[in-house]
N, C-alpha and C positions, 0 to 999 in steps of 0.2 A: 680395391679398398681393403684396409686392414684394421684390426682392433688395437686401440691404444688406451692405456690407463696412466693418468698422471695423478698422484695423490700424496697424502701424508697421513701418518697414523701415530698411535702411541709408541710404535717401534722406531719411528724415524724422527719424531719431533717432541720437544718438551711440551708440557701442558700449557705453558704460557703462549706458545705458538699455536697450538691446537685450538685454544679458546678464541684466539683472534681470527683464525681461519674458518671457524664454524659458520655454517650458513643454514638457514631454515626459513619457514614461512614463505612470504611473498618474495624475499630475497633469493631463495632457492629457485623459484620459478623464473626470476629475471636472469639468474646465472645460466640456467638451462637454455633459455632463448639466445643469450649472447654467445654461448658456446656453439649452438647449432648454426648461428650466422657466420661463424668463422669460415673463410674461403676453402680451407682444406678439410672441413668436417661435414659429413653427410647426416649423421644422427648421433644422439648422445643421451646418457642418463648420469645422474650424480648420486652417489651414496654418501650421505652426511649424517654421522652419528656422534656420540659424545667422545669417541676416540679415533675417528677417521673422517677424512673428506677425500673422496676419490671421484675423478671425472673419467668416465668411460666414453670412448668415441670411436666411430668408424671414420677412418681418415684416408685421404688420397695420398698425402705426403707426410712422412714421419716428422721431419724437422719443423715444417710449417704448423702441424697440429700441436706439437709440444710447445713451441714458442707462443702460439695463440692462447693455449690453455694456461700456461704459466703466467702470462700477462694478465689474464682475467682473474686468476686466483690471487695475484698480487693486488690488483685493484680492489677486489671485493674484501680482502682481509686487511688492507692498509699496510701490508708488510712489503718492503722493497724487494724487487725480484731477486737481487743478489743475496739477500738474507733468506728469502723463502726457498730458493733452489737448493740450499744446503740441507733442507729438511724434506725435500720431495724425492719420490722414487718414480721411475718411469718403466713401464712394461709394454712390450710391443708384440703383436701377433700371438704366437703360441704362449709366450710368457704371460701375456695379458689375460688370456683365457684361463690358464692354470691358476693365476692369482685370484680371479673372480670365483672359481670353483672352491679354492681354499678358504676364501672369505665367507662364502655362503655356508660352508661346512663347519664353520666355527674354529678353524685352525689358526686364523689370524687375529682372533679376538683377544682382548686384554685378559678375559677369563676364558680359557680354551674350552670350547664345547658349549658355551652359553647359547640359550635358545633364541634370544631376541634378534640376533643378526639376520636370521632367515626372514622374519617379518619386515625388517628394515630394508633388505634387498628387494622384497616384493613391493614395498611401498615406494621405493625409488623408481622401480620400473613402471609402476602404475602412474606415478606423478608425471614421468617423462611421456608416457602414453597420453595422458590427459592434456599435457601441454603441447603435444604434437611434435616432440623432438625425438621420438623413438621410432625407428624403422624396422624393417623385417630382420636384418642381420642381428642387431643387438637384442631384439625381442626374442629371437630364437636362442641366442646366447643366454639371455636371462632365464628362459625356460629350462635350459640345461643346468644352469647354476642352482635354480630352485629344486630341480630333481636331485642333483647331487647332494644338496643340503638335507633334503628329506631322507634320502637313502642313508646318509651318514648317521642320522638320528634313529632311523628305524632298524638299521642292520648292525650298529655297533653300540658300545656302552659310553660313547663320548659325552652324552648328556645324562648319564644315570644319576648323578648327584643333583641335577637341577640347579647347578650353580649359575649365578649371575653377579653383576656388579653390586646389586643390592645385598644378596646373601653374603658375598665376600666382605662387604662393608660392615654388615652386622657382625660377622665373625671377628673382625678387627675391633669393633666397638665393645663387644661383649664376648671375650674369649671363653671357650669351653671345649669339651670333647667333641670330635667329629666336625661336621660342617653344616651350616644352615642350608638345607636343600629341600627336596620334596616332602620329606617326612619329619623334619625337625619341628618339635612342638613345644619346647620349653625354654629356648634361649632368651626370649624376651618376656618371660613370665614375670608378672607384677609391674611391667613398665608401660608407661603411656607414650605412644609414638605419634608424632605429628608429621604428616606428609604434606609438603608444600608443592603445589602444582597438580595438574589433572590430565597430563598426557600419557603416552604409552609407558614411559619409565615410571611415572607415578602410580599407574595401575599395577605394574609389577611390584612396586614398593609396598603398596597396600596389601596385595595378596601375600607377599613374602612375610611381611610383619605379622599378619594374621596367622599364617602358618607357623611362624616362630613363637607363637604363644603370647603376643602382646595382650595386656589386660584391657587396654583402651586404645582406640585409633581415632585421630582427628584429621580431616582433610581440609586444607585451606587453598583456595584458588580465586583468581580475580572473577571468574564466572562461576557463580554459586551452583548453578544447575549441574555443571560438570563435576564439581566436588561432591554433590549429592549422589550422582550416579556411581562414583567410585565408592563412597561410603556404603551405599546400598548393596554393593556387591559382596560385602563381608557380613551383612546382617545375619545373625544366627551363629557366627563364628566368634565374634568379638564385639564388645560394646563400642559403637562407632558414632561419630558426630561430625558436624561441618562447622568451620569457622570462616567468618568473613575476612577478606584480605585486610580490611581496615583494622581488624582486631588481631593482626599477626603477633604483635608483642605479647599480648595476653595469652595467645595460644602457645607461643614458645615457652612462656613462663610456666605453663601448666604441664609441659612435656618433659620426659626423661631423655628422649631421643628425637631429633628432627632430621627427616630425610627430605632434602630439597632437590627438586629436579624440574624446574620450570624451563620455559624457552625464552626467558627474558634476556634482553640484550645488555642489561646492566645489573648491578648487584641488587639482590632482593633482601638479604639479611646483612645489614650494615653494622659497623661497630657501635654507632649511635643507638640502634635498636637493641643490641645486646646489652649495652650499659643500662638502658632503661629496664630491660628484663631482669638483669642481675640485681638491680636496686631493690626490687620487690620480691626476690626469690629467697627461699629458705637457705641459710648458710649450710655448707657441706652437702648440698643437693646438686651434684655435678650434672652437667648437660653435655651430650654428644651431638654434634652436627655432622651429618653425612651428606656431603655436597656431591651430587652426581650430575650436575648441570654443566653444559659446555655452550657458551662461556659460563664460568662459575657463578653461583648464586650467592655464596657466602664470602664476605670480606675476609681475606687471609689474616688481617689484624685481629680478628675475633679470637683466634687461637691463642693469643697472648693474654687474654683476660682470665682471671682466676676462676677455676671450676668449670672451664669450657675446653672441650677438645673438638678440633675440626679434622675430619677425615675426608680428603679430597682425592682427585684423580692421581696426584703425585704419589700418595701413599698406596693407593689401590694398585697402581701399575707395578709396584715392586713386591707384590705379595707372592708371586710365583705359584699361585694356586691354580688347580685345574685337574685334568684327568691324567691317567698314566700313559706310559709310552706305548703299551699294547693297543689301547684305544686309538691313540693318534696314528699309529702305523696302519690300523685297520681303515681309518678314514682316508689316509693318504692313498691306500690301495683303491678305494672307491673313486677318489678324485682322478687317479691315473687311468682307471677304467673308463670313466665318463669322458675324460679328455681324449683318449684314444678313439672312442666311438665318435666323438665330435669331429676329430680330424678326418676320419674315414668318410663321414657324412659330407663334410665340406668339400673334400676332394671329389667325391662322387657327384655332388651337385654341380661342380664346375664343368663336368662333361655333358650335362643334360642339354644345354643350349646347342652343343655340337650335334648331339644325336637328333634333337628336334629339327635342326637345320638340314641334316642329311635326309631325314624322312620327308621334310617339306620339299626338298629338291627332287627326291624320287617321285613324289606324288605329282609335282608339276610336270616332270618329264612324261610320266605315264599318261596324265590327262591330255597333254598335247598330242602324244602319239595316238591315243585312242580316238581323239577328235579327228585327226587326219585319216585314220583307218576307217572310221565310221562313214566319212564322206565318200570314200571309194567304194566301200561295200554296199552302201545304200544304192548307189548307181547300178550295182550288179544284182539288186533285188534281195539282198540279205535282210531278213526280218528284224524288227526291233528287239524281240526276245533273244534272238541269236546274238545280236550286238551286245546285249546285257551280259550274256554268258561269257562272251569273249572278254569283256571288260573285267568281270569278276575274276576270271582265270589269270589275266595279266597282273592284276593287283595282288592276287594270292602268291603268284610266283615272285614278284618283287618283295613282298612282305617276308617270304621265307628266306630269300637271299639276304635280306638285311637283318633278319632276326638274330642270327648267331653273332655277327660282328658287333651289333649294337648292345646285345646282352653282355658279350665278353668285354667290351670297352668300359661298360659301367662297372663290371667286377674289377677290372684292372685299375680303374680310376681311383678306387679306395686305397690303393697302395701309394707310398711316398712319391713314386715316379709316374703317378696316374696322368698328369697333365701331358706327358710325352705321347701317350696313346691317343688322347683327344687331338693333339696337334697332328699326329700321323693321319688320323681319320680326315681332318680338314684338308690335308695336302693330297691324299689319295683320291678323294672325291671332289677336289677343286671347289670347296665350299666358299661362298661369298662371305667374308668377315662381317659385312654389314648385316647379313641375315642372322649370324650368330649373335652379334651385339643386340639386335632387335629382340631376339628371344630372351637374352639376359635381362634387358630392361623390362620386358613384360613380366618376367619372373619377380623382379624386385618390386614392381608396382602392383602385384597381385594382392588380394586381401590378406591381412595378417591373422595368425592364430592368436587366441588369447593366452594369457600367462599360465593358465591351468591346462592347456593342451586341447581345448575344445574348439570345434570348427565355428 
């Protein structure tokens, strides 16, 4: 079995395609189950964010896996396969592992080094685990990716600015010196910010706007309790309030900036709503709409209305903002190091069933011979204690004879040609392939470790 990733992102597809391909909520759970049911796929998880949709899978056949995933992505997005494939990328085996490490480390994000992707990868793995589509192989790979992402942020300066799509959007909306990051406190001074939605991105928007010095924050969401929780999180930092979704036009009319990031499948802020807002709005009081949703929340036609500016993913993807080359190089070094360790561990693990099969065969032979010997010696009056001493001695001799070759083959297995040593061991000791396969299956079916590395 091998790792496969089929996906599209802000690097490979226009926003118009990304918003059609976006999956979330119950739809994401259904996609996971359908991918897992494909004949060539053993396990899977899906990373779906505002700028990427990626299906990771453990596959038995490359072409069968790719074809099945492409067909499902086409069906769920409503995009014909021929049109969709021009926006897709496919990575396999080592390239797939390297890609996931780069994603979780922030190297593939629209804003390089942004923090949110690490939580999104963790959420993707948790959802797949909850849905029963995540097996041992991808769970271990996910743990590796999370570790690489944590190291990237702890050991380098890739996230020193605390940049995110929200902060970059605010930079575009309200230009000024520096960047809106962890310590910026004046960019939104005197401005009233409305956040529409109450998910993870909305939480980031509320925190960033408060940190950027907004004078007032309002949160609007279909579920009022969720909006209240977000607003309560910045009490003491900024004057905050909650608006009912039914009163959205009035909330927009009172704001200087609207940051919209809901999970709605259709437009939330339409041209009709904005025309109503502008009719009662003070002339010359411009409004900025920052649309961070995928699919988009704001009708693009709104941007043609007087006194309204819309900043969406199309504009954000072209900013080129992020960290410097030195930080990127440092993160790539961590990715390379983690990938090398992963490769060695995988190769070493492949020899384990052979070593277990060898020791099992040796134990079977020893037990059979000791049983035969015990029968003869008992007839000659040898005591039970003497038989136990003989048995222990024989087992110690066999263990010592096997110790060096099994330890050495495990060491050699971590090299690129490690499988050849395991194969030689199987031939030299005439090991039954069925026994090796049985050990492999038992390894795969053993209890999984959780994503934080606890037993």
